[in-house]
Each structure stands twice: as structure tokens, then as C-alpha cells.
N, C-alpha and C positions, 0 to 999 in steps of 0.2 A: 467659898464660899458657894460661885455661882455654879459650882460642878460641881461639889456638893451635896447645891438643892435642886441636882436635873438628877442625879446619882439615886440619889433618896429618895426622892417621889414624894409620896404621903409621911415619909418618917419625918421628911423635913419641917418640924416641929417649933414652933416658938423658941422655944425650951432648947430644943436639939440647935438652935441657930446661937440661939443665944451662948451654950456652953463654948460650941466651934467660934463665936467671934471672941468672945471671952480669952479662947486658949490663944488664939494668931495674935490680940494683943497680947497674950506675952511671948509669944515667939518675938514680934516683935520687937518690944519693949527690950526683950535682951541682945537683939544680934542688929539693930539700927545703932548703936552706940560702938559698938566692936566694926563694925563696916566704916563708921566714919571713924575710927582711929589709925585703922588701920589706912586709908586714903592719906592722915595727917603725913602717919609712919613714911609713907611713899612717897611725898613728897616731899617732904624735910630729906631725903636722900636722895632724892635725885637733885637735890638744891645743893648738897653736899659734893655730889660727885664733879656738878659743875664747876662748883666755888672754887673745888684741888685741880690744880694747873697739873698739864702732863706732864711726864718727866720729861727733862728736857735730855736732849743726845748730845753727849759731846762731842766735836770734831776738831777738838787740838791733838794739837801733837801725832795726827796719824797722816797716814802715808795713804797717798795715792788708791791704792790698792784700799786701804781702807777707808776709807773714806767709801770708794764703793761699797763694801762689804756691808756700811753702816749703814747709808743711805736709802738700803738694796732693800736694809728687815724693813726698812719707814711699808716702803714702796708695794710690795710684795705682801702687805697683810689686808689688801684689797686689788688683788690681780684682776674681776672681773668692770670692775671701772675703769680702771687704770689702762687695761690691753682695747678695752671700749674706742677712750680719751685718745688711744695709739695708733687705731687703724683706722678710724675718723681722719685723723692730719692726717697720717697716708693716703689716703685717698682726696683730702684737700688739698696736697699739695702738688700728686698724678691721678687724676680719677683716672687716665684709661689705667694704673695698673688692676681696679677693681675687678676689671673683667679673665684677670686671671684666677679669679679665688669662684669657687662653686656657690658662693652665698651670695653672689653677682645679683641675682635676682630675685633675694629675700627682703621686702620691707617693710616696716623701714626701717635702711639699713640698722638704725640706731642701736635697735630689739633686735636684731637679727642674731639668732640662737646660733647660727651657722659661725658664723663673728665672731661670737661670745667665744666660744671653744677656739678658733683659729690662735686667735687675740692671747688667749688665757693658754695655751699652748708655744705659740710666740715665746711669750713675757717667761713663760717655765724655761726656758730653750735658755734666755738672757738670765736666769735666775742661778745657769749650771755653770754657764758662764764667767759668772761674778765668784763663784762658789770657788771654781779653780786657778781664778786669779792665785792663788795659795802654790797651784805643781801647774804652771805651764806648759813644761812639757810632755805633760801629760794630758792637755787640753787642747794644745795645738794639735792632733789627728782628730779630737773630736771634731773638734771646727772643719780640719780641714774637709772629714766624712758629712758634714751638716752643711757645709757649699756646694758638694760634688753635687748631692742629692738636689736641691732645687734647681738644676737644671732644667731638670724634668719637667717642671713649674713652669716652665716660662721663663724665671727670674734672667733677670742683664745686666751684666758690672754697675749700671748706672741704676740700678736701684741702692744699691747699698749707701748710695746720700741721700735719697730719698729717705730709707727711715733710720738712718742716723740725725740726721733733720728731724724726725718726728719722735723719735723717742729723748731725744735731749731734751724738749717740748714738752712728750708727758712727763718727765720725771721736774722738768722744772714747777709744771705745773703740782702736781702730786708734794713735793719738797717743803711749796713756799718757800721762807726765813732762810728752811738749809741751802736752799738753789744758792750758796755761795760762790769766789771767783772760784775756790779752790775745788770747790765739788766739781763745778763744772767745769773744770780743767780737768782735773782725775777721769771724769765720766768720758767725756771729749776721748781720753786717750784707751780708753780702753775699748772706748771701740772704734776708735783707729786701730787697735791692733786686730778686733776681730776682722776687722774690714781689710786688711790686709793680709792676716791671712784664709779669709773665707772666699776673697772673688778670683785670686789666681788657680783657687781650688773647682769656682763655678766659672768659669773661662776653660778649662784645664774639661772639663763633661762633656762644654758645648762643644771643646774642639773632638773628643772621641765619638761620639751621637754624628756628627755631619758625613 
């Protein structure tokens, strides 16, 4: 109404003001109940969604590779968050390892775009390895090539244990109650296999560069 008054100037007579006041009153009388009803409906839907339990993941009867693949599907739904936790854990376990990365000077580290991007890439590689558990013969040369490439980044054999510890911790945090002994054992074995393939390739690459 104020805007109309400013725009109309001398034409803002009592009759015009009354007409516009009644018009807006009608608009408000129609829209206000609809807005309240929409808010109530949205709240009801949110309450219903919270009340519905998340579908349970059945791990019964699964082989170790199947346990790894089934639980990884849950973890990969939020690679951003898990990736950041994963790398922060690596640097908590081995602070000097941070110096190997280009984002070492980005602060705060937890919000570093460089670390986030790199962490997601690493976890995507883990996902590739997990998917390849059904075809280990094809997976092995992929892991060997990956291990060899890491030599140029200054990665040393002792770093595998650190990464493994951080990865298992990250999985435990992400899976919660699903981190049962069978799942832990399956993931421990899987990472051990990855390490046994990648570490010799890393060592060979270091020797070749000497």
C-alpha cells in the first residue's frame, strides 16, 4: 500500500486506498489458509519420513567379497564426508604425511578443496577395487599400475599400513552397527590383498627410478 501511495501521488484518494485495502484483504484471506495448510502438510510428510525406518541391509550368508561390496554401497553414498574423515585420520596417525600433498598449506585443512578432491578420488579408486573383487585377475594389473604410479608422489611402503588403519577406522565410523566382526574381517582381508599387490609394485618403481 505504501508503494502504491508513493507511485500514485495525488491519485491516492481515500476511495482508491479503501479499494486497494479491500483487494489485498481478499488476496490475503485466500492465500493465508493455503499457506498454513501447505506448512502443515510439509510437517506431516517430514514426520512420516522420520518415522519410517531405513531399509535394513541383510548381511546374513554373504561371502567376504559380498560383505565388502554390500557395505561399500552404503559408504559411497557420501564420499565427500567419508573422504575428508579418511584423510584427516591419515594425518592424525602420521602428521608428516601431509607434506606429500599439494594441499598441505590449505587451512583449515578440514575445509580444503584440494584435500576433498583428492580424498574423493582415492575413495573412488577403492570403489574400483571393490567392484573388481569379482574378477581378481583383471584387478591385479590395475592395482600394480596404481602402486607403481605412487612412487613419483613420494609414497613409501610403510604408508600402506597407515592408510589401511585410517580406511578401516573410516569404514567403522560410516557403517556404525553394521561394522560387525565379519564385515571388519572381510575389509581387513581385502585391504591386505590390495596392499600385497600394490606394495611390491611401488618398491619396483622406486628401484627403477634410482
